[in-house]
N, C-alpha and C positions, 0 to 999 in steps of 0.2 A: 766062214772061218776068219776072214779079215775083220768083220765086225766084232767077233768074239775076242779077237786079239786086242782090240781097243777097249772093250767094255771091262774086261777083267782088271786091268791096271786101274781104271777109273773107280771101280767098286772097291778096290784095295785102298785107294786114297781116301774115299769117303769113310770106309771102316776105320782107318787110322785117325781121321778127324773126329769121328764120334767118340772113339776111345779116349782121345786127348781131351775133348770137352768134358767128358764125365770125370776124368781125373782132375781137371782144373776145378770143376764144381765141388768135388769132394774136398780138395785142399782148401777152397774158399770157405766152405761150411765149417771146416775144422778150425779155421782162423777166426771166424765170427764168434764174439762173446755171447754166450747164452746165460741170461740171468736165472739163477736158481733160487726160487722163492723159499725153498726150505733151508737154504744156507743162512746161518745166523748173521745179523747185521750188527756191526760194531757201533755202539752208542756210548755216550757219556750220560750218567744218571746221578741223581741226588735224592737224598731221603727227606721227605717233607717233615718239617718241624714246626712246633708252635712257638710263637713269640708273644711277649707281653706287650699289648697295645697301650701306649702311653696315654696320659690324660688329655691329650690334644690331638685332634685329627686335622690334617692340612688338606685343603682343596686348592688346586691351581687353576688360574684363569688369566684372562687378558684384559687390560684396562681399555675402556672405550671412552671417548669424550662425552661430557655431559650433554653438550649440544654441538651439532655440526650441520652446516648448510652452505649452499652456494648463493652468493649475492648476485641477483639477476637484474637486467634492465627490464623496465615495464613498458618502454616505448622505443620506437626505432630512432636511430641517430648516430652521429659520429662522436667518438669519445674525445673530448677536449682535454680533460685532466683525469689522471689516475693516480691517486695520492699515496697509495701504499704498495708495498712489494711483499713477496713471500718472506715470512719470519717476523713481520711487523705486528705489533699489538694494536688493536682497534677497540675503542670504547663505544658503547651503545649510542647511537644517534650521530656519530662522527660521519662527515661527508667523505665518502669513499671515491666517488667518480662524478664527473659532470659531462653531460652530453650537449652537443651544439643545438641551440634553440633559436638561432637567428631567424629562420623561416617562420617559426611559430610566433615570434615577437612581431614580425611584419603582419601576420594574419590577425593578431590581437589589435594592432593599430587600425587595420582595415575594418575590422568588426566594430571598433569604437567609432569610426567615422559613420558606419551604418546606424549605430545606436543614436548618435547625435542627430542624424537626419530624421530617423523615425521619431525621436523625441520632439523635434520641431513640428513634424507632421501632426503628431497627437495634439500639441498645443493649438495649432491652427484649426484642426478639425473640431476641437472642443468649442472654440469661439464661433466657428461657422455653424455648428450644430445648435448652439444656443440661439443663433439668429435664424434658424430653420433654413439655412442656405444649402445644406447637404443632408444626405440620409445618414442615419445612425450606423449603417453597416460599414460606411467608409471609415468612421472612427474606430470601429471594432477591428477592422483589418489592419489599421495602422498600429493599434495597441498590440495585436497578435504579432505583427512583424517586429515591433520593439522588444516584446518578450522573447521571441525566438533569437534575436540578435544578442540579447543579454545572456541567454543560455549558451549560445555558441561561444561567447567570450569566456564564460565560466569553464566550458569544456577545454578551451585552449589554455587557459591559465592552469587548469588541473594537469594538463599534459606537460606544461613548462615546469610545474613543481616536481613532477616525476623525473625530470631530466637531471635533478640533483639526487644522487643515489646515496643513501646512508646505511650504516651498519645496523641490522636489527637487534644484535646483541654483542656483548663484548667477547673478544676472542683473538686468536692469533691467525694470521693469514697463512694457510698451509698450501695454497695453490694460487698462482697468478695465471689467469686463463686468456687474457687479452692484453693488447698494448694500446698506447695513445695513438689516435688516428684510425683505429679500427671502427668500421661501421657495424653496429649491432642491431638486432631486432628484439622484439618482446620475448622474454624467456631465455635470452642468451646469457649464460653465466659469465661473470666478470672475475670474481674471486671466490675461493673457498675459505670459509671462516670456521675455526674450530675453537670451542670453549672447553679448556681443560682446568678451569678454576675448581671444578669438581669433576670427579671421574666415576664411571660405572665399571665395577668389576663383576664379570659374569663367570660363575663356576658351575660345573656339572656335578650334581649330587645324585648318588644312587637312590633308588626308591626306598631302600631300607633305612636311609638316614635323612630323607627330605623332610620327614615330620618333625625333626629337631629344629628346623628353621622356621621362624615366625616373622611376619612382616612387622617392622618397627624395632626388632631386636638389634642390639649392637654387638659387633664382633671385632676381633683384633685382625688387622690386615698388615701384612709385611710385603716389601717390594724387593725383588732380587738385587737391584742396583743400590738399595739402601738397607742392607741387612741389619744394621745396628739400630734402626728405627722401627717403631710400631705405630700404626695409624688406626684410628677408630672408625669403623664403617657401620652403616645402618642398612638393614635388609629392606629393600624397597619393592622387590618383586620375587615371587616364587612361581615358576612356570606351571601351567595347567596341563601341559602335554610333554611327555618324555620322548626321547629318541629311541632308535631301534635297540639300544643297549640298556633301556630302562633308566636312563639318567635324565634328571630334570634341571633346567637352568634356574639358578638362584642369583639375583642381582643385588650387589652391595654398593652403596653410594658413599664415597669418601671425599673430604675436602683436601684439595692440593695445597701444600704449604706455600708460604711466600717464596717467590722465585720459580714456582712451578717445576720442581725437580722431577715429578712423575710425568711421563709422556704417554700419550695414547699409543697402545700397541705393546707396552711393556708387560712383563709377567708379574702377577701378584699372587700371594698366598693368603688364604683365609684360614685362620686358626680357630677351630671350634673345640671348646672344652667338653670332655666326656664326663659323665657322672661316676662311672665305674671303670676301672682297668680290667681288661680281660685278655685271655689267651686267644690268639688268632693264628690262622694258617698263613704263612708268607712264603711265596715262591718267586724265583727269578722270572722276569718278563720273557727272557729268551726261551723258556720252556713252554710258553703259550703259543698255540697255533689256532687255526680256525678264523672266524670273523669276529668283529666287535660285538655283533648281535649274539653270537654263540661261540664264545671262546672254549678251547679244548686243550687237553694235555694227553700225553701217552703215559699210562701207568704200566710198570713192568710187573706181570703176574705169571709165575711159573715159567719164566724164561721167554714170555711172549709180551709184545707191546699191545696194550689194550687202550683204545681211544676212549677218553672220558670227558663228558661235558662238565664245565665248571661255571660258577657265578662269581664274578669279581666285585668285591665291595669297593675297592679303591686301588688306583695305581699310584705309586710313589717312586719317583726316579726310575731305578731299574728293577723294581720289585712290584709285586701285586699282592694285595690282601684278599684272600679267598673267603667268600661267604659260604659256599657250599660246593660239594663235588669231590672234596679231598679230605683225608683224615691224616692225623699225625702218624708217621711211620710208613706211609705210601712212598714207593720209589718211582720217581718220574724221570722221563728222558729230558735232558737239557741240551743235548747236542747230538748230531748224527742223524738228522731227519731225512737225508737223501735216501730214496728207495724204501723208506719206512712206511709201513701200512698197518692197518688194524689187523692184529693176529699174527704179525711177523715174528719169527724167532729172532731174539736179540742176544748179543754178547756184550756185557757191561764192561767198559774200559775202567 
């Protein structure tokens, strides 16, 4: 009876705890938000329209230097002089830096002493050989030693000549990588030299338009920072391989005006004239989802969002010219992509 007296209250407490936990679980589940896939999603939409494509198509690219490279040391040594700093202009053949050659000069003098000694030996052995006082092999060894010493001197002189480092082409110093007193080895870069007297503009052209570009053709090129001027460029390269979005690189070479106002890394525009004006589909870029390889949009059909693959002919600022996948009159989603999925019910704002 005593055990029963203790067990009954314990069971009552356990029962009350279970009831409380179930009640709390029910309240928690009621508070948790459950997404209803059938509920319409509020979106912003726009109707696709055709626009008249002007007689000029623009392609955007970035200017690259005509030539760029690092001036390197060809032999080990300590830098005695470094004549230029970042921002300086260097002409072809100008002395850029000089290395310490004092040790090499001493070696040249030592080798010259050997040459003089071997030369005297050769003269003596020639006289003695005529008198049959020595064997001919002694003269041959002296001549070989003389020839070896002369070659060693040439090698040392060649190393000394490489201690004077010159600019391989004209350009602007865009990086200074060492200082005077630095000990460098072969292949260590000293300066980076950039030639922007001419510039290469590379633009990506879709496969539908790449056939319009021909090597050697001239095109009009404009620069963002010089909008009032047009430059004449020449097509120098058309890529043989496109990227994942089926765009091909086209390279245009232009001459930089006096004063070099165009810098490497600036944006440029290539203006290509078209033979005929035509109506094209233009949509805002914000309506496009998916990847660059497979861009997509949501089309609203019968109150539902339908995912549609598209092909982009060209992107311009905040708009895209569509080659295929859309028709005039289609209604596309431009905003409200959160929770949006293929086949979702939508409510157009």
